[in-house]
C-alpha positions in Angstrom: -12.0 27.2 5.4 -13.4 23.7 5.0 -12.3 20.4 3.8 -13.0 19.4 0.2 -15.0 16.4 1.5 -16.8 18.0 4.4 -18.0 21.3 2.8 -20.6 23.1 4.7 -24.2 23.3 3.4 -25.1 25.8 0.8 -22.5 28.6 0.4 -23.6 32.3 0.6 -25.3 33.4 -2.7 -22.9 35.5 -4.8 -25.2 36.6 -7.5 -25.3 35.3 -11.1 -28.0 32.7 -10.9 -31.2 33.3 -9.1 -31.4 32.7 -5.4 -32.8 29.2 -5.0 -31.3 27.9 -8.1 -29.1 25.0 -7.4 -27.8 24.0 -10.7 -24.4 22.1 -10.6 -22.5 21.1 -13.7 -21.6 17.4 -13.0 -19.9 16.7 -16.4 -17.1 19.2 -17.1 -14.0 18.5 -19.2 -11.0 20.7 -18.8 -7.9 21.1 -21.1 -6.6 17.9 -19.6 -9.2 16.1 -21.7 -7.3 15.9 -25.0 -9.6 17.1 -27.9 -12.6 17.6 -25.6 -11.8 20.5 -23.2 -10.0 23.8 -23.8 -10.0 25.7 -20.4 -7.8 25.2 -17.4 -9.6 24.0 -14.2 -8.9 27.4 -12.6 -10.7 29.2 -15.5 -13.7 26.8 -15.2 -14.0 27.4 -11.4 -13.7 31.2 -11.9 -16.6 31.0 -14.3 -18.8 28.9 -12.0 -18.0 31.3 -9.1 -18.9 34.3 -11.4 -22.3 32.7 -12.0 -22.8 32.1 -8.3 -22.6 28.3 -8.5 -21.9 26.6 -5.2 -20.2 23.5 -6.6 -18.6 22.3 -9.8 -17.5 18.8 -10.9 -14.4 18.1 -13.0 -14.8 14.9 -15.1 -11.9 14.8 -17.5 -11.8 12.0 -20.1 -10.0 9.0 -18.8 -7.8 11.0 -16.4 -7.8 12.7 -13.0 -4.8 14.9 -13.9 -6.5 18.3 -13.2 -8.0 17.3 -9.9 -5.4 19.1 -7.7 -5.7 22.5 -9.7 -9.5 22.0 -9.6 -9.3 21.5 -5.8 -7.1 24.5 -5.2 -9.1 26.8 -7.4 -12.4 25.7 -5.7 -11.0 26.3 -2.2 -9.8 29.7 -3.2 -13.1 30.7 -4.9 -15.4 29.2 -2.2 -16.8 26.7 -4.7 -17.3 23.1 -3.6 -15.2 20.8 -5.7 -16.6 17.6 -7.1 -14.2 15.0 -8.4 -15.0 12.5 -11.2 -13.9 11.0 -14.4 -15.5 10.3 -17.8 -14.4 6.7 -18.6 -14.7 4.5 -21.6 -16.4 1.1 -20.9 -15.7 -2.2 -22.6 -18.6 -3.3 -24.9 -20.3 -6.6 -24.1 -20.6 -7.5 -27.7 -17.9 -7.1 -30.4 -20.3 -5.2 -32.7 -20.3 -2.4 -30.2 -16.6 -2.5 -29.7 -15.5 0.5 -31.8 -17.1 3.2 -33.8 -15.5 5.6 -36.2 -16.4 9.4 -35.6 -16.5 11.4 -38.8 -13.6 13.6 -39.6 -13.9 17.3 -38.5 -12.6 19.8 -41.0 -10.3 17.4 -42.8 -9.0 15.5 -39.8 -8.6 11.9 -39.9 -11.4 9.5 -38.5 -11.2 9.1 -34.8 -11.7 5.6 -33.4 -13.2 5.5 -29.9 -15.2 3.3 -27.7 -18.9 3.9 -28.0 -19.8 3.5 -24.3 -18.7 6.0 -21.7 -19.8 6.6 -18.1 -19.3 9.5 -15.7 -18.2 8.4 -12.3 -18.2 10.9 -9.3 -16.5 10.4 -6.0 -18.7 11.0 -2.9 -15.9 10.7 -0.3 -12.1 10.4 0.2 -12.6 6.5 0.0 -14.6 7.0 -3.2 -11.8 9.1 -4.7 -9.3 6.3 -3.9 -11.5 3.8 -5.7 -12.0 6.2 -8.7 -8.2 6.6 -8.9 -7.7 2.8 -8.9 -10.3 2.4 -11.5 -8.5 4.9 -13.8 -5.2 3.2 -13.1 -6.7 -0.2 -14.0 -8.2 1.2 -17.3 -4.7 2.5 -18.3 -3.0 -0.6 -17.2 -4.8 -2.7 -19.6 -5.8 -0.5 -22.6 -8.0 -1.8 -25.5 -6.3 -0.8 -28.9 -4.2 1.7 -27.0 -7.1 3.5 -25.3 -7.9 3.2 -21.5 -11.1 1.2 -21.2 -12.7 0.2 -17.8 -14.1 -3.3 -17.6 
Protein backbone atom coordinates (compact mmCIF):
# COMPACT_ATOMS: atom_id res chain seq x y z
CA UNK A 1 0.00 0.00 0.00
CA UNK A 2 1.23 3.51 -0.68
CA UNK A 3 0.34 7.04 0.31
CA UNK A 4 -1.69 9.04 -2.17
CA UNK A 5 1.11 11.63 -2.28
CA UNK A 6 4.08 9.26 -2.35
CA UNK A 7 2.92 6.70 -4.87
CA UNK A 8 5.66 4.49 -6.28
CA UNK A 9 6.93 4.90 -9.79
CA UNK A 10 5.02 3.26 -12.60
CA UNK A 11 2.51 0.68 -11.46
CA UNK A 12 2.52 -2.78 -13.05
CA UNK A 13 0.92 -2.87 -16.49
CA UNK A 14 -2.57 -4.41 -16.31
CA UNK A 15 -3.49 -4.53 -19.97
CA UNK A 16 -5.76 -2.22 -21.91
CA UNK A 17 -3.37 0.37 -23.24
CA UNK A 18 -0.18 -0.77 -24.91
CA UNK A 19 2.87 -1.18 -22.64
CA UNK A 20 4.80 2.07 -22.74
CA UNK A 21 1.67 4.17 -23.22
CA UNK A 22 1.56 6.63 -20.37
CA UNK A 23 -1.62 8.56 -21.05
CA UNK A 24 -3.27 10.12 -18.01
CA UNK A 25 -6.59 11.98 -18.02
CA UNK A 26 -5.92 15.28 -16.21
CA UNK A 27 -9.35 16.88 -16.66
CA UNK A 28 -12.15 14.56 -15.54
CA UNK A 29 -15.53 15.62 -14.14
CA UNK A 30 -17.62 13.28 -12.00
CA UNK A 31 -21.29 13.45 -11.08
CA UNK A 32 -20.33 16.03 -8.45
CA UNK A 33 -19.96 18.54 -11.32
CA UNK A 34 -23.57 19.60 -11.81
CA UNK A 35 -24.58 19.32 -15.49
CA UNK A 36 -21.03 18.38 -16.57
CA UNK A 37 -20.36 14.88 -15.25
CA UNK A 38 -22.51 11.79 -14.84
CA UNK A 39 -20.36 9.04 -13.29
CA UNK A 40 -19.42 8.50 -9.68
CA UNK A 41 -15.67 8.78 -8.98
CA UNK A 42 -15.57 5.02 -8.25
CA UNK A 43 -16.90 4.25 -11.74
CA UNK A 44 -14.36 6.57 -13.35
CA UNK A 45 -11.51 4.88 -11.48
CA UNK A 46 -12.81 1.43 -12.39
CA UNK A 47 -12.85 2.44 -16.06
CA UNK A 48 -9.31 3.83 -15.86
CA UNK A 49 -8.07 0.66 -14.15
CA UNK A 50 -9.77 -1.51 -16.78
CA UNK A 51 -7.86 0.44 -19.45
CA UNK A 52 -4.59 -0.12 -17.62
CA UNK A 53 -4.11 3.54 -16.69
CA UNK A 54 -1.68 4.16 -13.87
CA UNK A 55 -3.16 7.47 -12.70
CA UNK A 56 -6.38 9.49 -12.97
CA UNK A 57 -7.19 13.07 -12.06
CA UNK A 58 -10.52 14.23 -10.69
CA UNK A 59 -11.20 17.87 -11.55
CA UNK A 60 -14.81 18.63 -10.78
CA UNK A 61 -16.21 22.06 -11.57
CA UNK A 62 -15.86 24.47 -8.65
CA UNK A 63 -15.78 21.72 -6.02
CA UNK A 64 -13.59 19.05 -4.44
CA UNK A 65 -16.55 17.10 -3.08
CA UNK A 66 -15.66 13.80 -4.80
CA UNK A 67 -12.01 13.76 -3.71
CA UNK A 68 -12.38 11.30 -0.83
CA UNK A 69 -14.35 8.79 -2.93
CA UNK A 70 -11.81 9.25 -5.73
CA UNK A 71 -8.88 8.59 -3.35
CA UNK A 72 -10.48 5.49 -1.81
CA UNK A 73 -11.37 4.04 -5.21
CA UNK A 74 -7.86 4.71 -6.53
CA UNK A 75 -6.22 3.06 -3.52
CA UNK A 76 -8.46 0.02 -3.96
CA UNK A 77 -7.79 -0.23 -7.73
CA UNK A 78 -4.05 0.52 -7.60
CA UNK A 79 -4.46 3.72 -9.61
CA UNK A 80 -2.57 6.83 -8.52
CA UNK A 81 -5.06 9.60 -7.67
CA UNK A 82 -4.47 13.14 -8.88
CA UNK A 83 -6.54 15.86 -7.24
CA UNK A 84 -7.64 19.08 -8.85
CA UNK A 85 -10.48 21.41 -9.65
CA UNK A 86 -11.89 23.20 -12.70
CA UNK A 87 -12.39 26.80 -11.53
CA UNK A 88 -14.02 29.84 -13.07
CA UNK A 89 -11.69 32.83 -13.15
CA UNK A 90 -12.80 36.43 -12.98
CA UNK A 91 -12.45 38.35 -16.25
CA UNK A 92 -10.11 41.35 -16.51
CA UNK A 93 -12.55 43.31 -18.65
CA UNK A 94 -16.32 43.69 -18.21
CA UNK A 95 -16.92 42.63 -21.84
CA UNK A 96 -15.69 39.13 -20.98
CA UNK A 97 -17.54 38.94 -17.69
CA UNK A 98 -20.41 36.66 -18.77
CA UNK A 99 -21.49 34.75 -21.84
CA UNK A 100 -24.74 33.03 -22.63
CA UNK A 101 -24.56 29.39 -23.61
CA UNK A 102 -27.26 28.44 -26.10
CA UNK A 103 -30.06 26.29 -24.74
CA UNK A 104 -29.87 22.53 -25.17
CA UNK A 105 -33.10 20.75 -26.11
CA UNK A 106 -35.34 23.58 -25.01
CA UNK A 107 -33.61 24.37 -21.71
CA UNK A 108 -33.06 27.94 -20.57
CA UNK A 109 -29.91 29.86 -21.44
CA UNK A 110 -27.09 29.16 -19.00
CA UNK A 111 -24.97 32.11 -17.95
CA UNK A 112 -21.45 31.18 -16.94
CA UNK A 113 -18.04 32.81 -16.66
CA UNK A 114 -16.10 32.45 -19.93
CA UNK A 115 -12.68 31.83 -18.37
CA UNK A 116 -11.87 28.56 -16.60
CA UNK A 117 -8.64 26.97 -15.42
CA UNK A 118 -7.79 23.49 -14.25
CA UNK A 119 -5.64 23.45 -11.11
CA UNK A 120 -3.88 20.25 -9.97
CA UNK A 121 -2.31 19.59 -6.56
CA UNK A 122 1.23 18.20 -6.55
CA UNK A 123 1.51 17.60 -2.79
CA UNK A 124 -0.43 17.67 0.46
CA UNK A 125 0.50 21.35 0.83
CA UNK A 126 -0.76 21.99 -2.70
CA UNK A 127 -4.01 20.21 -1.84
CA UNK A 128 -4.44 22.55 1.12
CA UNK A 129 -3.89 25.61 -1.09
CA UNK A 130 -6.31 24.24 -3.67
CA UNK A 131 -9.01 23.75 -0.99
CA UNK A 132 -8.47 27.32 0.26
CA UNK A 133 -8.76 28.61 -3.32
CA UNK A 134 -12.08 26.78 -3.81
CA UNK A 135 -13.35 28.04 -0.44
CA UNK A 136 -12.41 31.62 -1.33
CA UNK A 137 -14.22 31.33 -4.68
CA UNK A 138 -17.37 30.16 -2.89
CA UNK A 139 -17.04 32.83 -0.17
CA UNK A 140 -17.28 35.70 -2.66
CA UNK A 141 -19.33 34.49 -5.66
CA UNK A 142 -19.96 36.63 -8.74
CA UNK A 143 -23.68 36.64 -9.58
CA UNK A 144 -24.16 33.58 -7.41
CA UNK A 145 -21.40 31.52 -9.05
CA UNK A 146 -18.02 30.74 -7.45
CA UNK A 147 -15.26 32.67 -9.23
CA UNK A 148 -11.57 32.71 -8.30
CA UNK A 149 -9.79 36.02 -8.58
